[in-house]
N, C-alpha and C positions, 0 to 999 in steps of 0.2 A: 529685818529677817528676810533673807533672799530666797528666791525660788530654788536655787541650788542647795542651800542648807536644808530647806524643807524636804526636798527630794532625798537627800542623803540620809536625813534622820528617819524618814519613812522607810526606806529600803533597809537600813541597818537594823531597825526595830521590828522588821517582819518576823524575826525569831519570836518576838512577843506575841504576834498573831498566832503562830503555830503553838505556842504554849497555851494561849487562851482556847484555841481550837481543840487541843488535846484535852484540856480540863473540862470543856463543855461536852465533848463527845463521850467521855468516859461515864458521865452521869447517866446517859442513855444506855451505854453498853452493859453496865452492871445489871440493869433490869432484865437482860436476856442471858448474858453469859453466866451469871450467878446461879440461876435455876438450872440452866442446861448442864453445867458441870457440878452442880450441887456443892457449891463452895461454902465453906464455913465463914463466920464473921471475920476471922483472922485472915483467911485466904482472900476474901473480898477486899478487906482493907489493904492487903499487900498488892493486889492487882491495881488498885487505885493509887496507892502511895509509893510503889516501887520507883516510878520516875523521880519523885522528890528525893528518895534515898540516893539514887545515882547522881542527882543534881548537886547534892551536898559535896560529893567528891569533885565534880566538875567546877563548882563555884570556888572551891579552895585552890584549885590549880589554874583555872582559865585566866584569871586576872594577872597572876605572876607570869604565866607562860606568854601571855600577850605582850607583856613588857619586854620580852626577849625577841619574839618573832613577829609581833605586830597584831593589831586588833583584827584587821581585815582577813588575814590568812586563817586565823582561828575560826572566824565566822563562816568561811567557806567550808571548813570541816563540819561545822555545826549544821549547816544546811544539808549536807550529804547525809549526816547521821539522822536528821529528821526524816528524810525520804526513806532510808533503810528501815527505820523503826516502823513507819506506816505500813510498808510492804509486808514486813515480817509479822506484824500484829494482825493484819488482815487474813493471813494464811495460817495462823497459829493452830496447831493440832492438839495442844495440851495447855494446862494451866501454867506449867513451867515455861513453855515456849512463849506464851503471851507476856508473862511478866519480864522475861529477859528482853524481849523485843521492846517493851515499854521502857525498860531501863536504858536502852540505847537512846531512846528519845529523851530520857531524863538527863543524860550526859549532854545532849544538845541544848535543851532549854535552860539547864543550869549555867552553861557557858554563855548563852545568848543573853540571859537576864543580867549577867554581870557586865558583859562587854558592850552591849548597846548603850546603856547610860554613860559608861566611861567614854566611849567613842564620841557620842553626841556632845557631851560636855566639852570635849576637846576640840570640836569644830565650831562651837557656839560662842557668841560674846555675851557679856553680862546681861544685857537688856532683854535677850530672848532665850536665854539658856533654859529657864523653867518651862517655857512652852515647848521647846524642841525636845527636851528630855521626856516631857509628858507624852510625846507622840508614841513612846514605847507603850505606855499604859493604854493609850487610845488603840494601838494595834492589838494589845491583849484583849480589850473588850470587844473589838471588832471580831476577833477570833472566837470569843464566847458566843457572840450573836450569830455568827455564821454556823457555829457548831450546833447551837440549839435549834436554829432553823433547819439545818440538815437532819438532826435527830427527829424533829417534828415531822418533816416530810417523809423520811424513811419509815418512821413508826406508823404514819397514816397509810403508807403503801402496804405495810405488813398487815395492818388492821383491815384493809379492804380485800383480803383473801387473794392477793396477787400471788400467783404460784412462784414468781421469781424472788419474792421476799418472804421468808419464813422466820420463825423464832430462831432457827438454827443458822440462818445466813445474814439476817439484817444487821446484826452487830458487826459482822465482818465488813460490810459496806460502810458502816459508820466509821470504822477505824481506817479502812483503806483509802477513803476519799481525801485524807490528809496528805497523800502523796502529791496531789496537784499543787497546793500552795508551797509545799516543800521544794519542789523543782523550780517553781517561779522564784522563790527566795534565792536559790543557788545561782541562777543565771542573772538575777538583778544585781547581785553583789559585785559582779564584774564591772558595773558602771559607777561604783563609788571609789573615791581615792583612799589612800592610807591616811591615818590620823596625823595631822600636822604637828601636834605636840609630841607624839611618838617619834615622828621623823626628826624633829629638832633634838630630842633626847638621844637619838642614835646617829647624830652628825650628818643627817641628810638635809642640810640647810636649804639648798637650792630647791629641792622637791617640796619641802615644807612650805617655803615662801610661795611657790607656785600654787599649791593647794589653797592656802589662805587667800591668795589673790583671786582664784577661781570662785571661792565661796563669798568673800566679803568685798571684793574690789580692791584696787591698788592701795588707796590711802588707809583704809581700815586694816588691811593686811599688814602694812608696815607697823602700825600701832600694836596690833596683836603679836606680831613677830618679835618686836622689841621687848614687850612684856614677858612673853614666854622665855625668850633667851636670857633675860635678866634673872628670872626665877630659876632657870636651870643652872646658871652660873653661880647662884647663891647656894646651890645644893650639889655642887660637883662631887662631893664625897658620898652622896646619898644614892648612888646607883645600885649598890649591893644592899638589898633590904631583906629582912627576915621577919617572920611573924612576931618574934620576941621584941623586935624594935617598936612594934605598935603599942607595947606596954610602957614605953618611956613616958615620963611625966609630961613632956611637951604635947604628947598626942592623947593623953588619957581622957581628957574631957570630950574630944570629938569621937573617940572610940566608944565611950559610954553612950553618947547620943546615938551613934549608929547601931549599937547593939540593942538599945531599948526600942528603937524604931523597927529593927529587923525582927525582934521577937513579937512586938505588939501587932505587926502587920499580919502575922499568921496565927498567933495564939487566940485571937478573938474569933477564929473559926471561918474565915472567909473561904478557904479552899474546901472546908467541909461542906459549905453551902453550895459552892460552884460544882464540886466534883460529885456531890450526892444530891443535886437539886431535885432530880426526878423522884428519888427515894423520899426526900423530905416532904415534897408536896403530896406524895401518896399517903404520908402519915396523917394528913389533914382530912382524908376521906373523900377527896374530890375525884378519885379515879385515875387510871393510868393515862388515858388520852388527855385529860385536863392537866395532869401533872406535866406532860411533855409541852403543852401549850403554855403553861405558866412559866416554864423555863425560857421560852421565847420572850415573855414579858420581862422576866428577870434580866436577861441579857440586854434587852432594849433600854431598860432603865440604866444599866451600867454605861452604855454608850452615851446616853444623854448627859449624865452627870460627869462623865469624863470630859466632855466638851466644856462643861461648867468649870472644871478644874483648870483646863488649858486657858480659858478666858480670864480666870481670876488669879492664877498663881503668880504672875509677874505684876499684878495690880495690887491685890490684897496682901500677898506675901505667903510664905510657907507656914509660919507659926499660927496665924489665925485660922487658916484652912484646916490644919491638923487638930487644933483644939475644938473647933466647931464640929468637925467630923467625928472625933472621938466621943464627944458628948452625945451626938446623934446615934452612933454605933451602940453605945451602952444602953440608951433608951430603947432602941429598936429591938435589940436582943432580949431585953427584959419583957417587952410587949409580946414577943414570940413565946417566951416561957409562960407568961400568963395565959395566952390562948390555948396552949397545950395542957396547962394545968387544969383548966376548966372543962376539958373534954370528958365525955362518957362514951362507953362502948357497949352495944347491945345488938344481938341478932334475933330477930323475930322468926317465927315459923315460915312466913311468906318470903322473907329475905333468904333464909336457908334453902328453901325449895327452888329459888330462882337460879342458884349456881348450876352451871352446866359443864364446867371443865373438870369436875371431880365428883365423887359420890357425896351429895350434900347431906345424906342421912347420917354421915359420920359426925356432923356438927350438932346433932340433936341434943346431946348432953349439955350443950351451952345455950340452948334455946331460952330466950327471955332473961338470961342472967345479965345483971348490970355491973360493969367494971368502971372504976374511976381511974384506973392505971392502965396505960397502954402496954406496959411491960407484962402485967398479969394477963391481960386479954390475949396478947400475941403468944405468950408462952402456952396458954391452954389450947389455943388453936393449933399451934405447932405440935402439941402433944397428941392431938387426935388425928391430924392430917399428915404430919411429918414435915420436916424442914423444906424439902424440895417442892412438895405440892403447895405449901404455904407461900414460898418465895415466888412461884410462878403465878399465883393468884392473889398476891398481897394487895394490889391496887383495888381489885373488885371486892375483896373481903372487907378492907377498911372503908371503902366507899359505902358499903351496906351497913356497917356497924357503927361508924363514928357519928357522934352527936356533938358538934362543936361549931363555933363561929370561925370557919376557915378564913374569912376575910381578915380577921385580926392577925392571924399568923402570916397571911400573904402580905398585908401592909407592913408588918414588922420586918419580914425578910426583904421586901422592896426598900424599906427605909434603911435597913442595914447596908444593902447593896449601894444605894444612892450615896449615903454618907461615906462609905469606904471609897467609892469611885472618885469623889472630889477631895479626898484627904489622904488616908494611909496608902491607897493604891498608887497614885502617881507621885505624891509629894515625898514619900520615903526615898524613892529612887533618885529624885531630883536632889535631895539633900545629900545622899551618899555620893553622888557625882560631884558635889561642890566642896564638901567639908575637908577633903584630904589633900595634902601636898602632892604635886606631880609625881614625885619619886615613890610615893606610897599609895597612890590612888588605886591602881589595879590590885595590889595586895590587900588593901583595907576592904575594898568592896567585895573581894573574893572571900575574905574571912567572915564578914558580916552576912554575905550571901549564904555561906555555909550554915551559919547559925539560923538564918531565916528559913533555909530549906529543911534543916533538921527539925525545926519547930513545925513547919508545914507537914513534913512526913509523919511526925508524932500525932498531929491532929487528925490527919487522914486515916492513919492506921487504927486509931482508937475510936473513931466516930461510929462505925458499925457496932462495935461492942457497947459504946455508950448508949446508943439507941436501944439496943437489946436489953442491957442490964440496968441502966439508970433511967431510961425513958426520955422522951423528947423534952418534957418540961424542965427537968433537972439539967439536961445537957445544955439547953439554951440559957438557963439561969447561970450556969458556970461561965459560959462565954461572956454574958452580960456583966457579971461581977468583975471579971478580969478587965474588960474594957473600961469599967467605972474606975478601977484603981489606976489603969493606964492613963486616963485623962489627967489625974492629979500629978502623976509622975512627969508627964509632958509639960504641964503647967509650970512645974518647978524648974525643969532643966533646959527646955527647948529654946534655942537662939533663933534669930532671923538672919537669912542670908540673901534676901531679895536685893537685886540691883548691884551686887558686888562682883568684881572679877574674881576668878579663882585665886589669883595672886593676892588680892586684898583679903579674901577669906583666910588664906594661909597666914598672912601677917597678923590678923586679928585673933585667931583661935589657936595658932601654934606660937606660943609666946617666946620660945627660945629655939635655937637650932636643934632639931630632933636628934642629931648625931652626938650632941654633947651630954 
């Protein structure tokens, strides 16, 4: 693994950093913008999930479009869109302007999440492809970590009565700071070459060979070039591809694997936890400030276990990491469900009197009443205070009322994050970059990315409603049950691709010419 290949992989996957940054930032933003604009559960869900909705369209188009005009050119447009989204989000004057600005960012990260693993797989050789493609996931988790640190710092500045940071302005700083890494990404892309496999496919043989030589050295470049050229020659009629051709019997097995991985990565709730981390930690009653600091711990855990994935993926293999991770994800989510299930909620007269941001006597009818359901408790509080007052003071109210072992929930969430970070997070993208023939890779990853993003959008859109209507315990139980079923599905169908060239994988899993 050369320094050049590491540099290229890191720069190309900076789009993942911006995706992670946006996901982490919004978990803090909703704590302020929701109460300020008195957003409903559906509106809150749309502010969070609208980028994923836009990403669905981008993922469906970006891979195929990059087959025609090149991976690098699309990534430059992606970086510009990230910057524009950050700027418009920070100055948003309405709910509508905010979600439109975030949808522009969604177009960017949808494209980036498809193109980065595609590009990296096309510059890597078999022995280090897993590590290099996993750099995208590493950048994503670095983005999460940076965002949660930024949120924690900005929230603390707001909490310290700094006149420059108020409830009305702090969320704008949270969103606007994304402009800095977006511009860095844009300019860094000028220092990476075009994809050698794309260059070969488009008859730029001399440039393709020069790029491979730059990355791997002369001898290895000749080996890679011969292998790529042979694969392209065997698929000379496969340059015009359509979505329907992915349904051919020759591709059916690898398409099913990709779809299962794409759905499982999101339907187990990972983006609900990331995008609503601060809100989730508030539900445990630890308070707003502690909820923000717990987000930092969550993102740090993600970083650590992503390094574990990078270390193990080309040693242990893709299949063991995914199976161990899925088992851990299911167990951790069920632990979270148990922790919330055992919670009780009660407001004493002393606790009610201590509230300062609203008229506490309005809560007198609830004094000393014991609730075993978070849904029932929150609904009664909202009935006497109103949705907007409750939303602004949710952290303080739950901190006073909740009686539960918050450590169980925290450990469950950290366990979920850790298991995801060394399995479904990076390994899904590695396998998607490996499984499909050269002629179909951009299209296939785009289609599966569309399904992945649609699932993510659905989870994010529904999550505020689930917390309000089903409660935390049942919500996490549903996620855990899905992960439990997912483990057995993967146990049945998942192959191993470790240590094989892209051309070897094609020969093994695509049994016949896909055009026949």
